[in-house]
Structures are given as structure tokens and as C-alpha cells.
C-alpha positions in Angstrom: 0.0 0.0 0.0 2.6 2.5 1.1 5.0 1.7 -1.8 2.4 1.8 -4.5 1.2 5.3 -3.4 4.6 7.0 -3.2 4.3 8.7 -6.6 0.8 10.0 -5.9 1.9 11.1 -2.4 4.8 13.1 -3.9 2.5 14.9 -6.2 0.0 15.8 -3.4 2.8 17.0 -1.1 4.3 19.1 -3.8 1.0 21.0 -4.0 0.4 21.5 -0.3 3.8 21.8 1.3 5.2 24.8 3.0 9.0 25.2 3.3 10.2 24.1 6.7 12.6 26.3 8.5 16.2 25.0 8.5 17.8 23.8 11.7 21.1 22.1 12.5 19.2 18.8 12.5 17.6 19.4 9.1 16.7 16.3 7.1 15.6 15.9 3.5 12.1 15.3 2.6 13.0 11.9 1.3 14.6 11.0 4.6 11.6 12.2 6.5 9.3 10.3 4.2 11.2 7.1 4.8 10.8 7.5 8.6 7.1 8.4 8.3 6.6 5.3 6.1 7.9 3.1 8.9 5.7 4.6 11.6 2.2 3.4 12.6 0.3 6.7 12.1 -3.1 7.2 13.7 -5.5 10.2 13.9 -8.0 10.1 16.8 -10.8 12.1 15.2 -11.9 11.6 11.6 -15.3 13.2 10.8 -15.3 11.6 7.4 -18.3 9.4 8.0 -20.4 12.5 7.3 -19.4 12.0 3.6 -20.1 8.3 3.4 -23.7 8.7 2.2 -23.1 11.6 -0.2 -24.6 10.8 -3.6 -21.9 9.8 -6.1 -19.1 9.8 -3.4 -16.7 6.9 -3.0 -14.5 6.6 0.1 -12.1 4.4 -1.8 -11.5 6.8 -4.7 -9.3 10.0 -5.0 -11.1 13.4 -4.9 -10.0 16.6 -6.4 -9.7 19.4 -3.8 -10.9 21.9 -6.3 -14.3 20.2 -6.6 -14.5 18.2 -3.4 -14.1 19.5 0.2 -13.3 16.1 1.8 -9.9 15.9 3.5 -9.8 12.1 4.1 -10.3 9.2 1.7 -8.5 5.9 1.4 -6.3 7.2 -1.4 -5.2 10.2 0.7 -4.7 7.9 3.7 -2.3 5.9 1.6 -0.7 9.0 0.2 -0.1 10.6 3.6 0.7 7.2 5.2 -2.2 7.6 7.7 -2.6 4.0 8.8 -6.0 4.7 10.3 -7.8 6.2 13.2 -11.1 6.8 15.0 -14.1 7.3 12.6 -16.6 9.5 14.4 -20.3 8.9 15.2 -21.1 12.6 15.7 -24.7 13.7 16.6 -25.6 17.3 16.8 -26.9 18.5 20.2 -30.7 18.7 20.4 -33.3 19.2 23.1 -33.0 17.3 26.3 -36.4 15.6 25.9 -37.6 12.0 25.3 -38.2 12.7 21.7 -34.9 14.5 21.3 -33.1 11.5 22.8 -35.0 9.0 20.6 -34.2 10.9 17.4 -30.6 11.2 18.4 -30.3 7.5 19.2 -31.8 6.6 15.9 -29.3 8.9 14.1 -26.3 7.5 16.0 -27.3 3.9 15.3 -27.7 4.7 11.6 -24.3 6.5 11.5 -22.7 3.5 13.2 -24.3 1.2 10.6 -23.1 3.5 7.8 -19.5 3.2 9.0 -19.8 -0.6 9.0 -21.4 -0.8 5.6 -18.9 1.6 4.0 -15.8 -0.2 5.4 -17.3 -3.6 4.4 -17.0 -2.5 0.7 -13.2 -2.5 1.0 -12.2 -5.6 3.1 -8.8 -5.9 1.4 -7.9 -2.2 2.1 -9.3 -1.3 5.5 -10.5 -3.3 8.6 -12.4 -2.4 11.7 -10.5 -2.9 15.0 -11.3 -2.7 18.7 -8.0 -3.4 20.4 -4.4 -2.2 20.2 -3.4 -5.8 19.2 -5.9 -5.8 16.3 -4.6 -2.4 15.1 -1.0 -3.6 15.0 -1.9 -6.8 13.3 -3.8 -4.9 10.6 -0.9 -2.6 10.0 1.4 -5.5 9.8 -0.8 -6.9 7.0 -0.6 -3.5 5.2 -4.2 -2.7 5.8 -5.8 0.5 7.0 -7.2 0.6 10.5 -10.7 1.8 11.6 -11.6 2.3 15.2 -15.0 3.9 16.0 -15.7 6.7 18.4 -18.7 8.7 19.7 -18.5 12.5 19.7 -21.3 13.7 22.0 -23.0 11.1 24.2 -26.3 12.9 23.9 -27.9 10.0 21.9 -27.6 7.8 25.0 -30.4 9.7 26.6 -30.9 8.8 30.2 -30.3 5.1 29.6 -26.7 4.1 30.2 -27.3 0.6 28.9 -26.9 2.1 25.4 -23.2 2.5 26.2 -22.9 -1.3 26.2 -24.9 -1.4 22.9 -22.4 1.0 21.2 -19.4 -0.9 22.8 -20.8 -4.0 21.1 -21.0 -2.0 17.9 -17.2 -1.4 18.2 -17.0 2.0 19.9 -13.8 2.3 21.9 -13.6 6.1 22.5 -16.4 8.3 23.7 -16.8 11.9 24.8 -19.7 13.1 27.0 -20.5 16.4 25.4 -20.0 18.6 22.3 -20.7 22.3 21.7 -23.6 22.8 24.2 -24.3 21.5 27.7 -26.2 18.2 27.7 -27.5 15.7 30.3 -23.9 14.5 31.2 -21.7 17.5 31.3 -21.0 21.2 30.7 -19.5 22.1 27.3 -16.4 24.2 27.0 -18.4 26.5 24.7 -21.5 27.0 26.9 -22.3 28.7 30.1 -21.9 26.4 33.2 -25.0 24.5 34.2 -23.7 21.5 36.1 -20.4 23.0 37.1 -18.7 20.1 35.4 -20.3 16.7 35.3 -23.9 16.0 36.2 -24.8 13.1 38.5 -25.6 11.1 35.4 -22.3 12.2 33.9 -20.4 10.7 36.8 -22.3 7.4 36.2 -21.5 7.7 32.5 -17.8 8.0 33.4 -17.9 4.9 35.7 -19.7 2.9 32.9 -17.1 3.9 30.3 -14.3 2.8 32.8 -16.2 -0.5 33.5 -16.6 -1.3 29.8 -13.0 -0.3 28.8 -14.1 2.6 26.6 -11.5 5.4 26.5 -12.9 8.7 27.9 -12.5 11.6 25.5 -12.4 15.0 27.2 -12.3 17.2 24.1 -15.2 19.7 24.1 -15.7 19.3 27.9 -15.5 22.3 30.1 -12.5 22.8 32.3 -14.5 21.8 35.4 -15.7 18.6 33.6 -12.2 17.8 32.5 -10.9 18.2 36.1 -13.6 15.9 37.4 -13.1 13.3 34.8 -9.3 13.4 35.4 -9.8 12.9 39.1 -12.5 10.2 38.9 -11.4 8.1 35.9 -9.7 4.8 36.6 -8.0 4.8 33.2 -6.1 7.5 31.4 -8.0 10.2 29.5 -7.5 11.1 25.8 -8.2 14.6 24.3 -9.1 13.3 20.8 -8.8 16.7 19.0 -7.8 19.7 21.2 -5.4 22.6 20.8 -3.3 24.4 23.5 -4.6 27.6 25.1 -1.0 28.8 24.9 -1.5 29.1 21.1 -4.9 30.9 21.3 -7.0 31.8 24.3 -10.2 29.9 23.4 -12.3 27.9 25.9 -12.1 24.8 23.6 -8.3 24.8 24.1 -6.5 23.3 27.1 -4.2 25.3 29.4 -0.7 24.2 30.1 -1.4 23.3 33.8 -4.2 20.9 32.7 -2.0 19.4 29.9 0.6 18.6 32.6 -2.1 17.1 34.9 -3.3 15.0 32.0 0.2 13.7 31.4 0.8 13.0 35.0 -2.1 10.6 35.0 -1.0 8.8 31.8 -3.3 10.6 29.3 -2.5 12.3 26.1 -3.5 15.3 24.1 -4.0 14.8 20.3 -3.0 18.1 18.9 -5.5 19.7 16.5 -5.4 22.4 13.9 -8.6 24.1 15.2 -8.8 27.2 17.3 -5.3 28.4 16.7 -7.1 31.7 15.9 -10.6 33.1 15.9 -12.9 31.2 13.5 -14.3 33.1 10.5 -17.8 31.7 10.4 -19.9 34.7 9.4 -21.6 35.9 6.2 -21.0 33.6 3.2 -18.9 31.2 5.2 -21.8 30.5 7.5 -24.0 29.8 4.5 -21.4 27.5 3.0 -20.8 25.7 6.3 -24.6 25.0 6.6 -24.6 23.5 3.1 -21.5 21.5 3.9 -23.2 19.8 6.8 -26.0 18.6 4.6 -24.2 17.5 1.5 -26.0 14.1 1.6 -29.0 16.0 0.2 -27.0 17.6 -2.7 -26.3 16.2 -6.1 -22.7 15.7 -7.2 -22.9 18.9 -9.3 -24.2 20.9 -6.3 -21.4 19.5 -4.2 -18.8 20.5 -6.7 -20.2 24.0 -6.9 -20.1 24.3 -3.1 -16.4 23.3 -3.2 -15.6 25.9 -5.8 -17.3 28.6 -3.8 -15.6 27.5 -0.6 -12.1 27.5 -2.3 -12.8 31.0 -3.8 -13.7 32.3 -0.3 -10.5 30.6 1.1 -8.4 32.7 -1.2 -10.0 35.9 0.3 -10.6 34.9 3.9 -9.6 31.4 5.2 -11.6 29.8 7.9 -8.7 30.2 10.3 -5.9 32.9 10.5 -3.3 30.2 11.0 -0.9 28.2 8.9 1.4 25.3 9.1 4.0 27.3 10.9 1.4 28.3 13.6 0.5 24.6 13.9 4.0 23.4 14.4 4.8 26.1 17.0 1.9 24.8 18.9 3.0 21.1 18.5 6.5 21.8 19.7 5.1 23.7 22.7 2.7 20.9 23.7 5.5 18.4 23.4 7.7 20.6 25.7 4.8 20.7 28.2 3.5 17.2 28.1 6.5 15.1 26.9 6.6 12.7 24.0 4.7 10.0 26.0 1.6 12.2 26.2 1.2 13.7 22.7 -0.7 12.5 19.7 -2.3 14.0 16.6 -5.7 14.7 15.2 -6.4 17.6 12.8 -10.2 17.5 13.1 -10.2 16.6 9.4 -13.6 16.9 7.7 -14.8 18.7 10.9 -13.5 22.2 10.3 -9.8 21.4 10.6 -6.9 22.2 8.4 -4.9 25.4 8.0 -3.0 27.1 5.2 -0.2 24.8 4.0 -1.7 21.9 6.0 -5.0 21.2 4.3 -5.5 17.5 4.3 -3.9 14.2 5.5 -1.7 13.9 2.5 0.5 16.6 4.2 1.1 14.5 7.4 4.7 13.7 6.5 5.5 17.4 6.8 4.9 17.1 10.5 7.3 14.2 10.7 10.0 16.2 8.8 9.6 19.2 11.2 9.8 17.0 14.3 13.0 15.3 13.0 14.4 18.8 12.2 13.7 19.7 15.9 15.8 16.7 17.0 13.1 14.2 18.0 14.0 10.6 17.3 12.1 7.9 15.3 11.3 6.3 18.6 9.8 9.6 19.9 7.7 9.9 16.7 6.5 6.3 17.0 5.0 7.2 20.4 3.4 10.4 19.2 2.0 9.1 15.9 0.3 6.0 17.2 2.0 4.4 20.2 0.5 6.6 22.8 -3.0 6.2 21.5 -2.7 2.4 21.5 -1.2 2.5 24.9 -4.2 4.3 26.2 -6.7 2.0 24.4 -4.9 -0.9 26.0 -4.8 0.7 29.4 -8.6 1.4 29.4 -9.3 -2.2 28.5 -6.8 -3.5 31.1 -8.4 -1.3 33.8 -11.9 -2.7 32.9 -10.6 -6.3 33.1 
């Protein structure tokens, strides 16, 4: 897989690369690419399932960025040597009512089924996994790796037995909350209601620990993070979060909490989002609304949306950040947390990506910059996949 995509990868990287700054440890792109090729590379938050039911769209085919906004497909995974990651069951926050919970549960079940049916079309290229051992075995067979995660536990309603249902469906990473407070916890981007976790949220945490599901603290308020860190019997994962050092946004985590996370064995998967204010007004808001409902658009309408989006990018990108901004943050987080507690997740297909680092075909650029900074291949092996698999295994061991 990796060998047969080298030419395509080189073409993609030539189009999206920025020029890394030179250091005394500077390595060539070919050297960095060889190292990256040997690593097991995972991303803990892939929103790509939102594209799986788009008319005329094929997860196994390449897509032209000029006419398609997707940032992850199997061709790009192979090109960027992304071995796999966590494919997200995301449900938008709705009313905290019986009907709201029922509708959300039906949606989450359908999204889980959609992930399964999509992966089943490509058994020779990608396989679902639920353990660190299965992930390593798939990589050894040169196959792509697909874990499942839940972003926003709202669909569980008030019945925590649904956690076992989704565990049986293959979910191994779960976050309690998203962009608004729900029945389990306060969101980082909402006003406090529970002052952290609700009583039900504490039960949710205990059940996640009992089942061996990794607890994802991204999107949770600082108070909810603190309580989950104190109460969890297994390490936490921040599946897609940035550092507040880089930009003072409530979605980002401050250095003290990053250190506390590391002290208890957890890891922060460094994201590309909220490295600046988000430009989500005017035409961008209109386009984003259409983007979230592409399953109802024809292929021609989807292509037109992509062209309008790219034209707006040229005038006003979604984020005032670039690859240099991202790497400054990465190096800072490594300094704070240590190489045993850092991982990566760009929030691809969920609003992530910055100038010069626009999709997963550019991942080897990160490896090159980290090698330039003096980090070893063993360090990179931890950060690109080893730390995530360690935490998955630790959650399951704690449950056992």
C-alpha cells in the first residue's frame, strides 16, 4: 500500500507543502518520508463518515480538492501514510427531551451502521478494529485501520445501557459532550450548568471505565475535565484539542491541565482548530450550513459548493493560522506534556486544516519538522500511534 502510493503522495505533497525552517538537524524530505513510512500513524478524530452517504461519493477513490471538500479518503490515507484512526459517530446537540433522545439515538445507530457498511466495501484495504493488538496486526498486513468513536453522548439519553450497545457496535472512544451542555456535562463553549459533570455524567464515566471505553475529554468544560481526570480509573484522551497557549479559546486546554493529563498517563492529540478566531460569518456560515447537509445535494451541487468554498478561502480562510502556527503549537505541547503524552488529530472533515496543511496527504511534513527539531524515530513512533494504542490498552486492562 505505502510503496504503490509513493508517486501519488509526492504529487500531493508538492501541491500543499510549506517550506520548513532550517535547523542544525535538518533532514531531507526523502529521509523524513522514509521515517514516516515506517511509523504506525493514527488520527484520533476523523469526521469523514459524514461524507459516506453523499450521492456519487466513494471513500475508496481519489477526490480533487478543487471540486470536493473532503480531507480524508483511502487514497489520501495511503498517500499521507495515515494508517488509520477513529471514525466518528457525531450527533448534533438537540433538546433534552424524550423525543430528542430518541431521534438522536436513531441517528447514531444509523451512522454506526453506515460506517460498518462503508468499510465492508473494501475488506482488502481497511479493517475495523477494537484493540491495540488488532490495530498492530492490521498494520502488519498493510491494511488501513478503523476504530469507532462517539463525539457527544447525547444519543444515549438517560439510559446508560446504550453504552454497552455501542461498545458491542465497536465504539472504543467516547466523549460526554459537544458544543452545548447536555445531560452529562458542561461544554467548553457553553455557560456552566452542572459546574462540570452532572450526577448522570459521573455514572457515564464509571460505565465507560467499566466497559473499557477510552474517555475523550475534548469539548468538555475545564471543570468537567478536572472531574473526569480525578475520577477516571483509566487515562483520558483529548481526541482533538489545541493548546490555550496558542490561542485563548475555551475549547483549548491550558498548560497546567496538559501537565495534569500527562501526570495521570493521558495524552492530548494536537488539533489544527482554534489556533485563531474562527471566521464563520456571512457567506462562510451559509457554505458551512450547506457543507453539513451534502448528503442531500447532487454531485454537481457538491462541486459548486467546493468551488465557492475555495474561492472564499483565497480571500478569507476559515482560520488565521498556517502550518508554521500549527508546528509552533505542536512543539510547545511536546515541551509541556512530553513525548509520551502527545498524539495527533487535525479535526479533518470537521473544520480542521490550515494554510499549508490542508488534508492528510500533508502529514509527512509534521514528521519532517519533528525530525528537524531533534526528535527521534522512537519519539515519533510514540506520538503518531504508540501513545494512543497504549491508552486504548490501558482502558481495557483497567476494565478487566
